[in-house]
C-alpha positions, 0 to 999 in steps of 0.5 A: 522599425519602430512603432510608437503610441502616446502618453500612456500611464503607468499602473503598479501590478505584481507581474513578478517580472521585468516584462511589461503589460502593453495598452490595448491600441499597442497590441493590435499593431504588434503580431509578435513578442520578439522586440524590445519595448522603450520607456521615456520619462521626464519627470523627475529627470530624463531617462529611457527604460529598454525591457519586453512585451510580457505577451499580454495586455494591460487589464488596466486600460487602453491608455496604460501599462502595467509593471512591477512595483520593484521595477518600477521602483528601482528606476524612481517611477511612480504609479500614474506617471505620463510616459512615451511608449516605442516598439523597436525591431532594430537591434543589437543582441548580448551573449554576456552580461556582467552584473553586480548585486546592488547592496550585500543584502541583495548578494545574500538573496542572490548566492542563496537562490543561485539555482533558482535564479539560473532557471528563471532569470533569463525567462524574466528579462528581454532586453538589458542596458549598461548600468541600469539595474534589473530586478529578479524574482527567485521567489514569489516574496523576495526579490533582489536588484542587480546593476549591469556593470558590462555587456559583450560583445560591445555595443555600437548604439549610443543609448547601450541597450540590446536584447539578451540572447537566448544562450546568454551567460550572466556572471555575477561579482560578489558583493559582501558586508562591511564589519566595523572595528569594536573599540573594546577587543579582549587581548585574548581575542585581539591577534583573532580579531586584526583584521577585523577592518578587512572584508568578511563574508558570511559561510552558509553552510548544511546544518545537522543537530546532534547527536546524529549517525553522520557524526559518529566520532563527535562526542556529547557535550553540554557546550554551543558547539559549532563543528566544521571543516576548517579548511572549508571555512578558513578563506572566510572565517580566518582564525575566528574561535567563536561565531555567530550561528544563525538559521536561515528560514525555509519555505513556511517561515514568517521569517523574511530573508532579508530581515534576517540578513539585517538582524539587529542587535535587539532581542526580543525575549519573549520569543528568545534571540535568533542567532547564537554564538557558539565555539567553533571546533575543527572536524575533519571527516565532514564535508560540505556540512556543519554539525549543531551540538545539542545545545546550540539546536535548542537555541536555534530551535532546530533540535532533531533537525536535518537539512537546515541552511546555517548562516556563520558569521565570525563573532567580536568579543567584548570584555566584561567582568561583572554579569548579571543573569536573569532567568525567564521561566517558560509556562504554557499556562496563562496566569489569572490576573491578580486583584487590587483588593487585599485577599482575605486570605493572608495566610494562603498568599502567603504560602503561595509565595514561599513556595515559589520563593522556594523554588526559584532558590532550587532552580537557582542552586540547578542552574549554578551548579549545573548548566551555568556551573564555572567549570562548564562554562567553555562556551560563550552565552548569547543574550535571549538563549533559549534554555533547555528543559531541566528539573527545576525549569519543566519548559525551558526559558529565557537567559537575559544580560542584565545591564550588559552592552554585549550580546556574547559572554565568555567566563574568564577567570576573572569574571562575576555574574549573578543570577536571578529568576524573573517573570514567566513567559507564555509560550506555546507547548509546541515551542517548548525546548527539549531536554539536554538529553535526547530521548532515544527513538527505538525503530522497529526493524522488519523482520525477513525483510532483508533481501527486500530492504537491500533491492530497495536500497539498491534501487533508490541509488540507481533510480532517478526518482522515486520507488512504490511499496504496495501490499495489503494492510498490516503487511509492513508497509509503514515499516518498511518505509520507517526503516528506509527513512531512517537509514538515509536520515542517518546519513544526513538527508532530509526527511518529509513524511506525509500521510495521504489519507489527510488530505484526502478531501481538500479541494483540488486548489488547496492540494496543489498549494500543498504539494507545493509547500511539500516540494519546496521543503525538499528542495530548500533542505536538500539532499530530501527524501519524501515519504507520501503514505497512501498514495492512493489517497490524493491520485487515485486510478482513474476509472471508467465511468468516473469523473477523471478529470480532478485527479489527472489534472492533480497527478500532471501537477505532481509530476510537473513539479517534481520533474522540474525540482528533480533536476538540480535538486537531489530528491527522492520519492518514496510512497506507498499503497494497498496496490498499484492498479490504484494509483494513477498510472500517469505516475508510472508512466512519467516515471515519476516512480520507476520501480514498485515492490510488493509485499506478499504474506511471509513465509514459514520462517518468516512467520516463526520468528514474528511470532516469536520476536512478538511473543518475546515482547510479552515475556512469552515463548514456545515450548520445546514440544511446540510442532512448528509444522502446526505453526506453519500449516494453521498461519498460512497467509497471515499477515504481520499484524495478523500474527500480532493480534494472534499473539495477543489472543495466544497471551489473553488465552494464556492470562485466562487459563492462569485464572482457571487454575487458580494461578496468579502468574501465567505460564510462560511457555506456550503449548500447541492446546494454548495455540490451537485455543487462540487461532479457533475462531479468527480470520485473518484480515486478508480472509475477511470479506472473501467467500471460501466454500466450506466443504464437507466431503472427505476424501473417505467419501469418493470411491474410486478414482484411485489414479486421479487422487493420486495426482491430485495429491502429488500436485498440491498436498506435497508442495504444502507438506514438504515445502522446503523440499520443493522449494529447493527444486529448480524446476518450476511446479505444476500449479494447473489441473484439468479434471475432464471425464464423463458426466457424474464420475466425482469432478466437482466432488473429487476437487471439493474434497481435495482441499479439506484433505490437503489444508488448502483454502477452497474457492468454487467458480461455476463458469457462466458465474464469470461472464457478463454482458458489459465490455471489461466487466469478464474480464474484471471478473477474472481479475477479482478472482486470481486476487481473491485466490492470492489473498487467500493462498495457499488456495484452490480456483476451482472453474467447473463448467470450464468450456463454457468460459474458455471456448477456442478463440474466434468463434464467439461473435461478441468477443466476450469469451475470447477476452475472458480466455486472454485474461486467464492466460495473463493470470495464470502464465503472467512474469509473476506466476501463480504461488501458493494459487492452485487452478483446477478445472471441470469439464466434460468437453476438453476438445472445446476448450482453448488450446493455449490454456492446455499448454505447459505452464497454465494447466499442465496435467489433465486427468480423467475422470473415468466411468468406474469400472467393477472394484471401483464400482464396489469402492463407490458403493462402500463409500456411499453406503458407510453411513447407512444400516445395512442388512446382514443379507445386502451384497454390494459386489452383486449390486457392482456387477448389475450396475456396469455403465452407471457413473458415480452419481448413478451409483449415489442414485442407487444408494439414496434410492435403496435407503428411500426404499427402506425409508418407506417400509419402515414407515408403513412397518410403523403405521401398521404398528400403531394401528395394532395390526402388526404384533411381534410374537417375541415382543408386548404390545403397549397399549394406552389410554388417552384421558382428557377433560375436553369431552370433545376430545373423548369422543374423536378417536386418534388418527395413526399418525397422532397415535405414534406420535403419542406412543414415541412421547410415552415410549422412554417411561415404559423402556423405564419399566420395562428394564426395572421389570427385567433387573428383578427378573432372574430370566430377563428378556432380550431387549430389542435391537435398533429400530433404525432404517435397516437396507436389506438387499431387496431394496437394492434390486428394487432400487436397480429396477428404477434407476438407469445409467444417466449417460446414453450407450450413444453418449458414451461412445461419443464421449470416449471417442472424444477423450480417446483422441484428446489423449493420444489421437491429437497432433499439434493442431487441435480441431476447433470444434468448428463446423466442417467446411468441405463441401458436400460433407454433411450430404455424403454422410446422409446419402451413404447411410440412406444407401446402407438402409436399403441393402440391410444384410441379416447380420448383427455384425454388420449393424454394429459396424456402421453404428460405429461408423456413424458415430465417428462421423457425426463426431468429426462434424459435432456442431453439425449434429443435426436431425438428420444424422439422429435419425439415422442413429435411431434407425440403426439402433431399431435394426439391430434390435430387429436382427437380435431377436431373429437370430435369437428366433 
């Protein structure tokens, strides 16, 4: 079956395939692509072409067919040629295709891109014909022609065409290049070139520039040598002593592969030769690689590189006895054009010429005694060879053979040569050759990260593609990446380092092109490692309300490209980022990045080692008396970059101290005082922008709460103070504490004071501050809080009013607090745990908190802040009045007795009210003294007269306040006069006692009369029952605080109370029992605390007062 189309015109379009785009008239009759396209033309000779349809319609017109120019050229078709098109559905299939490259150049391209062709060839052809050409496209700019020699199974149709099976096997026969025998052959190499008329093949090997760790056993020599394993090249190169070495350019090079393969003997002296002759040296320890000596790598322009594809051919020497070398120095500065006019300053011109002649003579001497010394010329030289940088040749140069028929020089005993200096050649600074002596590159080692490095190396061996290292800026990501990539480089792995922040503002199209080039280089120089620093710059995470189209598109393109290359090439990706969440998650879900490693702040031992290392670089060291514990306490949470800045500050302080003391050299030993001065005022990078609360409350300001203080110190201070002991503990340490108790009993005060007592950072959060009406915002606030605490570790994260953000789940119609509780559980009991972060939560209603948060591993310990008893009240009063000026008659013990039922806040109010009472009395006394109404018997009253030039002011009397202010101003003068009088007197008067505010016992009594307990009896009983049930009365099924669902539960309570009201006995005992029962019923139904229940309690209290009055009567 077939469909015919009339005469159509050929249009040449770069399709990069053997398939064609058909005319629209023919496409309308087609439904599937599974057919063969037959093209027939008569000019210049009748010929059939069998190909396939690409699936696209010709854009050149309804009567035109589009094909690739290379395909048309292979069949002799020209543009606008008229051909006949036929679609054929009846055909045979072949499973084996035997092809042969059309030329040696085609074979070299096929061999070089064998892997690419293996994946692309069957997608570029649909049908084949015996003895017909196939055009293959390994890359976008390179083509090769293959001739079909045999098809299996054997075809029955007379035209010998068939469709290619999807599982077809393509077998390529080699086609090698013939080498003509040289007319003049050296007697020394005649035995080695005896088979020059035979076929000689090219060897392609992966090259490594020396010196390199991969070639540890090779000694550095100033010769042109190629190190290879003879067992791998002898079948191709034979016993050749010298070889012709060149580099096949990879992606990004301007040279074409075919041009490189068909190099001519013409040498461009300005750019240098693209090949270098070298001596072939055996090294049995090398496998699948060749080593290029330092001079050979410089000559080829690949010094200090790994992974270049090296092309090796046997060299055949022409013997000449007389040589003349011309050295053309390189220069990076263009010379000014010389004028035809006669110079006015002949002396200056002669001096310049003489200086240049002297310089050339010195260069000749250096070359003849060094690089071109006869005793050192054990390896060949090449015409157009790039010379390395030398003392008198700072930018390098080019070696030219003058009037020579050969491009290869060998030094024999009878060889004579002269050296001359030629014209300078201008080149770019980036192309200046390196020196013979390689500069030693020092890779700084990451101190204290040995375990992490082992984990990453183990991961890279096990992982298929790559790994991510993330951490804060200054944590040492780049240092670790450099150390790992350098180790891979020492093992012969090509390294490509990219700073992604340089491409953050590029468009998606440009970034795709960049990524394609990066991966093409890695594929060419395989095995390779691609280092991407700052990965979040080009692959950011997708935001909720942002335009994520570009980042998603770019990430998917990168993943697809990496996966396609990693199937056939050995590729490793090492990436760094600030955090794992800042990167597009598709990189992880697609397994492009399989493992991630978090760089945390160093511990005490590592910080000690880092500081000593930084000090050693500056010529400093820690003194023997230096307190290491102070170092641990003061630098907790510091990153390596912070410690480096701190050492710089120490060095600056040492210099400043030396200048102050007049010393010319600062002290080399660092003392504790110097360290303290340097660290004062310095804020580490991870704490900049973090809001930390600075509490002025000290431990001694809190009275009572002895048991709570002990538990907090045990949980928070001991692990920090005795870190080695707790580190060796096998059990997980306590990291969360719930402070619960009556309102005003010191929960918040205790949390703020413990941070300063234990030397920890403190972040305080009020419960409602977290809640947000937008979905996801509350959970994000929780995550950010824990991130801030982790950055500020060791840190206490304090949640006040905890019951408002973590109530029992299932009772919030909006679901906000449920999600907050879930996020809290994730943060507090995650897989990584809370390292250095302690969670403190305070509440007066622990029964309302979700029970999951109270299980071990979260809020492990519950500490009650109970109502203070007498000893605690006395301790609290002493703490409150510690800074007050008390009268000798104040009896705090009596005050403690009279404050039964007072909380800590109430006692503080008593103390402050007493102080205010004393202040009022003092002000009143000062007012009376200023008016002269009160005069002390043991003190002289100071009188003064105000003089003023203003007549109006003379007529006005001073107000008491103004008089008091003036009296205070002149008081020092009067005291000085009085003291001078007393010093002259034999019996001086006693000086006045401190006139500050003195608090008397009567002030406390007055304050007690004005201050009432903030917690009522009913509330105290209610909370006491809740706390008792929370500690000892609860089982695994904790009450959720919801209202009772039992039928008639609330009405029964009210009816019982009403019944009891009619049967009131005349006993107070019965009323107390009934009051207790009412409270207990109310506690079981907290959410249903209605006005009815409150009225019953009010009635019980009133009844109790009446009965007590009757009993007294």
